[in-house]
C-alpha positions as CSV (number, residue, x, y, z in Angstrom):
1,X,0.0,0.0,0.0
2,X,1.3,3.4,-0.9
3,X,2.4,5.9,1.7
4,X,1.7,8.8,-0.7
5,X,-1.4,10.2,1.0
6,X,0.3,10.4,4.5
7,X,3.4,11.8,3.0
8,X,1.3,14.5,1.3
9,X,-0.5,15.3,4.6
10,X,2.8,15.5,6.4
11,X,4.2,17.9,3.8
12,X,1.1,20.1,3.9
13,X,1.2,20.0,7.7
14,X,4.9,21.0,7.6
15,X,4.1,23.9,5.3
16,X,1.3,25.1,7.6
17,X,3.5,24.9,10.7
18,X,6.2,26.9,8.7
19,X,3.7,29.6,7.8
20,X,2.3,29.7,11.3
21,X,5.9,30.1,12.7
22,X,6.2,33.3,10.7
23,X,2.9,34.8,11.7
24,X,0.9,33.6,8.7
25,X,-2.6,32.2,9.1
26,X,-2.3,28.5,8.6
27,X,-5.5,28.2,6.6
28,X,-7.3,31.4,5.8
29,X,-11.0,31.2,5.2
30,X,-13.3,33.0,2.9
31,X,-15.4,35.7,4.7
32,X,-17.3,36.8,1.6
33,X,-17.5,36.5,-2.1
34,X,-18.9,39.1,-4.5
35,X,-21.8,38.1,-6.7
36,X,-19.5,37.7,-9.8
37,X,-16.9,35.5,-8.0
38,X,-14.2,37.9,-9.1
39,X,-13.4,39.3,-5.7
40,X,-13.1,37.5,-2.4
41,X,-12.6,38.7,1.2
42,X,-10.5,36.6,3.5
43,X,-11.2,36.2,7.3
44,X,-8.4,38.7,8.0
45,X,-10.1,41.4,5.8
46,X,-7.7,40.9,2.8
47,X,-9.6,41.5,-0.5
48,X,-8.3,39.5,-3.4
49,X,-9.2,40.0,-7.1
50,X,-9.3,36.7,-9.0
51,X,-8.2,37.3,-12.6
52,X,-9.8,35.3,-15.4
53,X,-6.4,33.6,-16.0
54,X,-6.8,31.6,-12.8
55,X,-9.0,28.5,-13.0
56,X,-11.1,28.7,-9.9
57,X,-14.3,26.7,-9.5
58,X,-16.9,29.4,-8.7
59,X,-19.2,26.9,-6.9
60,X,-16.5,26.2,-4.3
61,X,-16.2,29.9,-3.4
62,X,-18.4,29.9,-0.3
63,X,-18.0,31.8,3.0
64,X,-16.2,29.5,5.5
65,X,-14.2,27.6,2.8
66,X,-10.5,27.2,3.6
67,X,-8.1,28.6,0.9
68,X,-4.5,28.7,-0.1
69,X,-3.7,31.9,-2.0
70,X,-0.8,34.0,-3.2
71,X,-1.1,37.5,-4.6
72,X,0.8,40.5,-5.9
73,X,-0.2,44.1,-5.7
74,X,-1.0,45.8,-9.0
75,X,-2.3,49.3,-9.1
76,X,-3.1,49.2,-5.4
77,X,-5.2,46.0,-5.8
78,X,-4.2,42.6,-4.5
79,X,-4.5,40.3,-7.5
80,X,-4.3,36.5,-6.9
81,X,-1.4,34.8,-8.6
82,X,-2.6,31.4,-7.3
83,X,-5.8,30.4,-5.5
84,X,-7.0,27.1,-4.4
85,X,-10.0,26.1,-2.3
86,X,-8.9,23.4,0.0
87,X,-11.4,20.4,0.2
88,X,-12.7,20.0,3.7
89,X,-11.5,16.4,3.9
90,X,-7.9,17.6,3.3
91,X,-8.2,20.3,5.9
92,X,-9.5,17.8,8.4
93,X,-6.7,15.4,7.6
94,X,-4.0,18.1,7.9
95,X,-5.4,19.3,11.3
96,X,-5.5,15.8,12.5
97,X,-1.9,15.2,11.4
98,X,-0.8,18.5,13.1
99,X,-2.4,17.5,16.3
100,X,-0.5,14.2,16.3
101,X,2.9,15.9,15.6
């Protein structure tokens, strides 16, 4: 049986601990989504524009969803350069793994 899922969970848990050690939020959540799905607000108040060049499943953009995102500032606006909604089963597995570490 492959150890790939547990290796992936350990890697993600390690990345989350690394972010937390430097003051980052381990898993930001969506606070709100505009009607077009082109702008989201994270739980810390950060507003991100999602450009059409990013493939984001609009149905997954729901308040409370955990996300992993990167952005750069362009013209005073935070524009996502990567954006991924984390499936809740992955989030649960990561938190469980962190708790065991």
